[in-house]
N, C-alpha and C positions, 0 to 999 in steps of 0.2 A: 504494500500500500504506500502511495506517495507520501501521505501524512495523516495526522490525526488532530482532533480537537482537544484542547486542554484548558486548564485554569492555572493562572499564576498564583502560587502559594506565598512566595516571598523569597528573600535572600538569606544565605547563611554561608558558612565556610566549612571546608573539609580538608583533611590532611592525607597525604599519600604515605607510602611506606617509608620514605626518606624524611618525613616530618615537614615537607613543604606544604604551606597553606595556600588554598585556592578559594577565591570568592565565587560562589555559584548561585544560580537562581533555581529554585525548586518548582517544577511544573507538574501538576497532576494531569497526566495524559490518559484519556480513556477511563474505563472501557467505553468504546464507541460501537454500538450495535449497528449492523447494516440494515438500513430501512428500505432501500430500493437499489436495484441494479439497472444501470443504463447500458443498452446494447446497441451494436452497430445496426442491426436490422430495424429496430424500432426508433432509436433516438439519433443514430448517425455517429455515435461515439461510445466508447466504453469507459465507465466510471462507476464508483460505488458511492451512494449517498449515506453518510454516517450521521448519527445523532449523538448528542452529548448533553448531560445535565437533566435530571428529572424535572418535569413540569406538570402541574395539576391540569387534568383534562378540561376542566371547566374554563380555563383561561385560553383555550384554543378554539378556533372555529370548528364547526362540525366536519368540514372537509379535511382539516388537519387531523382531527381525531380518527376519522376513517382511514386516513393514510397510514397512521401508526397501527391501527387495528388490523389492517390488511397484512402488514409486515409481521404482526404477532409480537410487537415490542411495546414497552410502556411509552407514554407520551414524553417527548423530549423538548428541552428548551431551545436547542439550536440544531440546525441541519446544515451540512456542508458536503459538497462532492469532492472526491479525490480520485485521481487516476490510479489504475492498478499497475503493479509491477509486471514486467514481461513474463508471461506464462502463469500469472497468478489467477486463481479462481477463489471466489468467496460465495457464501450463501446468505440469503436474506435471513435476518434474525441472529446471525453469528456476531459475537462481540469481539472487536479488535482491541487488543490491549497494548500497553507500552512495550511489550516484547517485540512489536513491529519494528522497533529501532535497534534491535540486537545487531551488533556488528557495524552500526552506523557511527562514523567519527564526527560528522558535522551536520548541523541542522540550521534551517532558517525559521525564525519565529516572527509571526505577524501579530500585532496587537494595536489597540487604540490607546494613544498616549493620554496622560493625565490632562484634564482641562485646567488651564491657568486663568481663564477669564480674560478681561481686557488688560493688556500689558503695553507698556511703553517700549520705545526702541532699545533702551539699554537692557532691559530684561528679555525682550523678544529676540533681538538680533545681536546683542553684545556690543552696542555702540559705546565709545569711550566717554562721551559726554563732554561738556565744557569745563572751564575752570571753576572750582568750588570756592575759591577765594580771589582776592585782588580784583574785585569789581566784576567778576564773571556774571553775565546775565543769561547764560544758556547752559545751566548745570546739567539737566537731564532731558533737554529738549532735542528735537529732531535735527535742528540746524537748517541749512538752506534746502529748500524744496524744489524751486524752479529757477530757470535762467532769468536774468534781469531783462534781457531783450528778446531773444529768440531761443527756443520756441515760445517761451513765456507761459507755459502751462506745466503742470505736474505730469511727467511721463508715466506710462503704465509700468507696473512692477516696482515702483519706488517703495523702499522700506519705510513703513510708517507704523504708528501705534495701531493696535487692533486685537482681534481675538487670537489667543495663543493656546495651543494644545488641542486635544480632542480630535486628533486626526490619525489615520492609519499609517503605521510605520512598520518596516520590516528590518529586523536585525539579522544579518547574513553571516553564514559560516561560523556559527557558535560551536565551540568544541563540546562534545558530549563527555562529561566527566564520569558519570555513573548512571546506571539504570537499576531501579529497585522495583521489580515486579510485584512484590508483596504489598507495596504502598501505592502502586500505579504512578510512581514518581520518576521523573526524568531530571537529572541534574546537569545544567549547562553552565559553562564558564562565562562569567560576566553578567551583565544586566540585560533585561528585555523590556520592550515598551509596555506600558500599562500599569494599572494599580493592582493591589492585592485582590485576589478573587476575580480578576478580570479575565474574560475569555480570550484565548490566544489560539492561533493556528500554527502547528508545528509540522514542518515539511523536511524531507531529506534534502540536504544541500547538493547543488550541482558539483561542488568540490569533491564529493565522494567519488563520483564517476570519473572526474579528471585524475584523481589519485590512483584509481583502479586501472585506468588506461596506461598511466605512466608505469605502474608496476608490471603490467603485461608486456610492455615494450622492453622494460629492463630485463625481464625473464628471458626474452628472446635473444 
């Protein structure tokens, strides 16, 4: 399976056999039951629709309730489609666990960043700001916005104060430090987008294939 749906638990630190400390993010990955299979004959592509997180049936539309009832699984909070690995076959109702990432060295994690509300240019873009003393009158302001003569208007894309955060972001090529099937936990090195208990999408990184191809060439 290309990837799974998960939930960000938080950050901690682990130690290896040599006592080296590594900061990791703990992600609860799965179990994700297969709710529907997409086929070439019917849909024009092959994929598996996975669910994650229990949801009360009364909070879903009747069509959604029937969708889960047909698959024989409990109602879920989120649905997401993932491509199947080459030669992989799965059945509707089967639960895919974190064991799907056994042997995977790197993953990509997509999440929604924390919302920061309305922010100025210093917080939003890291502007230096003006002089804080000696008569400075532009301490945390934007500064010059438009040319004095031509074009005489603010150009598109100008960095200005505005809404910050609450956008989709992907952290690429995060190293997998450990997999703990008994806790449905995946430990990745470093941080990932989003807040605690936020939903994230974990996919196998393209870097794994690149490393495998290099290993094959080296063996030849």
